C-alpha positions in Angstrom: -10.1 -28.2 -28.5 -11.5 -25.7 -26.0 -11.8 -28.3 -23.3 -8.2 -29.3 -23.7 -7.2 -25.6 -23.6 -9.1 -25.1 -20.3 -7.4 -28.2 -18.9 -3.9 -27.0 -19.8 -4.6 -23.5 -18.5 -5.8 -24.9 -15.2 -2.6 -27.1 -15.0 -0.5 -24.0 -15.6 -2.4 -21.9 -13.0 -2.0 -24.6 -10.4 1.7 -24.9 -11.2 1.3 -28.5 -12.2 3.7 -30.2 -14.5 7.4 -29.4 -14.3 7.2 -27.2 -11.2 6.2 -27.5 -7.6 2.5 -26.6 -7.1 1.4 -23.5 -5.1 -0.4 -25.8 -2.7 2.8 -27.7 -2.0 5.0 -24.7 -1.6 2.7 -22.3 0.2 1.1 -24.7 2.6 4.4 -26.3 3.7 6.5 -23.2 3.9 7.4 -22.7 7.6 5.6 -19.5 8.7 8.3 -18.9 11.3 10.6 -18.0 8.4 8.1 -15.5 6.9 10.3 -12.5 7.8 13.7 -14.0 7.1 16.0 -12.0 5.0 18.9 -13.5 3.0 21.7 -11.3 1.8 21.6 -10.4 -1.9 17.9 -11.5 -2.2 15.5 -8.6 -2.4 12.4 -10.0 -0.6 11.3 -11.9 2.5 9.0 -14.8 2.1 6.2 -12.7 3.5 6.8 -10.0 0.9 6.7 -12.6 -1.9 3.5 -14.3 -0.6 1.7 -11.0 -0.2 2.9 -9.8 -3.7 1.5 -13.1 -5.2 -1.8 -12.6 -3.3 -2.2 -9.0 -4.2 -1.3 -9.3 -7.9 -3.5 -12.4 -8.3 -6.4 -10.7 -6.5 -6.0 -7.6 -8.8 -6.1 -9.7 -12.0 -9.1 -11.7 -10.8 -11.1 -8.5 -9.8 -10.1 -6.7 -13.0 -11.3 -9.6 -15.0 -14.7 -9.9 -13.4 -15.5 -6.4 -12.1 -15.8 -3.5 -14.6 -15.5 -0.9 -11.7 -12.4 -2.5 -10.1 -9.6 -0.1 -9.5 -6.1 -1.6 -9.3 -3.6 -0.6 -6.6 -1.0 2.0 -7.5 1.9 0.4 -9.3 4.3 -0.7 -8.0 3.9 0.2 -4.3 0.4 -1.1 -4.1 1.4 -4.6 -5.1 3.9 -5.1 -2.3 3.3 -5.2 1.5 4.7 -2.4 3.5 6.0 -4.7 6.2 8.8 -7.3 5.7 7.1 -9.7 8.2 3.5 -10.6 9.0 2.1 -9.6 12.3 1.4 -13.2 13.2 1.5 -16.7 12.0 -2.3 -16.4 11.4 -1.6 -13.6 8.9 0.6 -16.0 6.9 -2.1 -18.6 6.9 -4.8 -16.0 5.9 -2.7 -14.9 3.0 -2.1 -18.4 1.8 -5.8 -19.2 2.1 -6.8 -16.0 0.2 -4.3 -16.8 -2.5 -5.6 -20.3 -2.9 -9.3 -19.1 -2.9 -8.6 -16.5 -5.6 -6.7 -19.1 -7.6 -9.7 -21.4 -7.5 -11.9 -18.5 -8.6 -9.8 -17.8 -11.6 -9.7 -21.4 -12.6 -13.5 -21.6 -12.3 -13.8 -18.5 -14.5 -11.7 -20.2 -17.2 -13.6 -23.4 -16.8 -17.0 -21.7 -17.0 -16.3 -19.0 -19.7 -18.3 -19.7 -22.9 -15.2 -18.7 -24.8 -12.0 -18.0 -22.8 -10.4 -16.5 -25.9 -13.2 -13.9 -26.3 -12.6 -10.3 -25.1 -13.7 -9.7 -21.5 -16.7 -7.4 -22.1 -15.5 -4.4 -20.1 -12.0 -4.4 -21.7 -10.6 -3.3 -25.0 -9.7 -6.7 -26.5 -8.3 -8.5 -23.5 -9.3 -12.1 -23.1 -9.7 -14.2 -20.0 -7.1 -16.6 -21.6 -4.6 -13.7 -21.7 -5.2 -12.9 -18.1 -4.9 -16.5 -17.0 -1.6 -17.0 -18.9 -0.3 -13.7 -17.5 -1.2 -14.9 -14.0 0.4 -18.3 -14.5 3.6 -16.7 -15.8 3.7 -14.1 -12.9 2.9 -16.7 -10.2 5.4 -19.2 -11.4 8.2 -16.6 -11.5 7.6 -15.6 -7.9 6.9 -19.2 -6.7 10.4 -20.0 -8.0 11.8 -17.1 -6.0 10.0 -18.5 -2.9 11.4 -22.0 -3.4 14.9 -20.5 -3.8 14.5 -18.4 -0.7 13.3 -21.4 1.3 16.4 -23.3 0.3 18.7 -20.4 1.3 16.9 -20.1 4.7 17.2 -23.9 5.2 20.9 -23.8 4.4 21.4 -20.8 6.8 19.5 -22.6 9.5 21.3 -26.0 9.2 24.2 -26.6 11.5 26.6 -27.0 8.6 25.1 -23.9 6.8 
């Protein structure tokens, strides 16, 4: 039962199943569109990517490091700039997101009991944090997919 739980949580964390995977969306997103703004949509692709990276990093560190201090909410979870300084910044952010995602998956895979409380918390389990992260990431990944479609429509000759 625990092995099946780990498998299903991993699938959720990867975005596998009914949705696009993070790997597919983030690695194929054209970095030249990172700072594009679409009317009536609140964020640029860069802001969404950085928010995903920062929030995931925070959950990872909070789960494994008793002395971790989270950023101020909400400002600390969003980048100050609407665009990255370079294409390399986009790639670094994607790579950091994927690396931290793999670290969280490894934690779930290796935890003796993912349902047990994380020792330095008051009753919070790794399973809860993994499900919170899967939910949060899928929400914002959907926004990024929607934003990409809107940018493609705007960029097309008939758009």
